[in-house]
C-alpha positions, 0 to 999 in steps of 0.5 A: 500500500502506498500513498500520494499527496493529493488535492481535490479540485471539484471532481478532479484529483491532483496528485503531487509526484515527488522527485527530490528536495532541492539543496539549501544553496538553490535559494540564494542562487535562484532568487538572489534578492530573497535575502535571509533578512527579507525572508525572516521578516515574512514569518508566515513562510516558517516552518513550511517554506523557509527555515528559521534562519531565512533559508528557502525550501524548494522542491522538484515535483510534478503533478498528475491528474485525469481531466476530460478523459485524459491522463495528464502529467504537468512537467517532467522534472529533472530526470535520471542519469542526465548530464547536467552542469548544475550539480544538484541535477547531475546524474540523479537516481530517484524513484520518480517513475516508481512514485508516478506508477504507485500514484496510479499513473504508470508511464504507458498510461499517460495521454498528455504531457504538458511542458510549462517551458523548456528548462532542464528541471521541467523536461528531464523525464521526457526521456529515459535511457534504454540500451544507451539511447534516450527514448520517450518515457511516455510513448503513448502520450502527446507532449505539448508546449507553446509554439512561442517557447519552442521557436524561441529556443530554436533560434537561441544561441545555446551553450553546451549545457543547454544543447545537451539538455535539448539533445537528451530530453527534447530532440528524442520526443520531437524525432518520435513525432510526439511534440505538439506546439500550440499558440497560447493567446492572451485569453489562454488555450483550452486543451480540453474542457477543464484544462487551459494553458495561460500565458505567463511569459518572462521566465521564458518567452513562451512560459505557461501556467496550467489552469484546471477547472472541475465541477465546483473547483479551480486550481492553477499550477504555477510552473516557474512564473512563481518559484517560491511563496516569498515572491507573493510578499515581494513580487519584484523578486525574480529568478536569476535565470529569467529571460526577461525580468521585467516581463516576468515580474509583470506576469507574476503580478498579473497572475497573483492579482487575478488569484487573490481573494479567490478560491483557486487552489495554487499549486507551486511547481517548486513549493515545498510541502504543503505545496498548495494554498490560496492567495490572500492580500496582505499589506499591499502584496500577497500571502499564501494560505496553505492547503495541506494535501491528503494522502490517497492510498493505492494498492500495487497495480491499481489502475485507478488514481484514487483508492477505494480505501480513501484519503487521510490527512498529511502535511 
């Protein structure tokens, strides 16, 4: 019997598929303006999202759910056995696929993989090595990203590390004919009823957030428009790897403003547990009011993502 942290959004159950916590050095590198003193001032970040000394907590995980008859995975994390310049991502050996399968989503069952953008920690499990060759991990799935995103990187002067990432995690999917590119207008792109891509450019030019709407509930998966809840209190804090920092901040502010005071469940792609919450206004900015997951129980080989034994509270 295994358990998966999950949230219910109307008639949709969203499962967090854990890959690995990110090391403490990630915060100062990724969000250099989120200094320990600034983080400590936001006492609501402790203990879930930051340590008492102001060290940020960040995770790598993805989300799986069923909507409109499709079994969907949003982003694919860092991946195993990948050659990466970042030592925290290099040559990992995690149980990600086992965790995904235990949640009721074995790789062969996935219908759709949504890539919020094409960075190394969001595309890694696109592929896995089989007899020395990188092959699509989800061979029955269509992989979906924005046309703007793919075209930007096609014209970009990449360094060797990024070229390596495209060779092992993007090109094999394209060569297999599994990658679909879609235009994402200002009002968003509806994939199927209940599943919409929202443009949130800046971190990368074609970055998208993912909106889920079930009967009586809505959730939003941030991707890297928001890396950490400290950015709710200080939306001007950007990531060192933002392609267009002013546009990234504008997207973040617009998204947070649209979410504040609503019942929309926000699921942070890099938020440490409890990972989810609702955006509330505070002192001219925002805070995240955490919503803990429940643990849905699964039995080995179970096809359904939700066990009849039911959930129990976690986190």
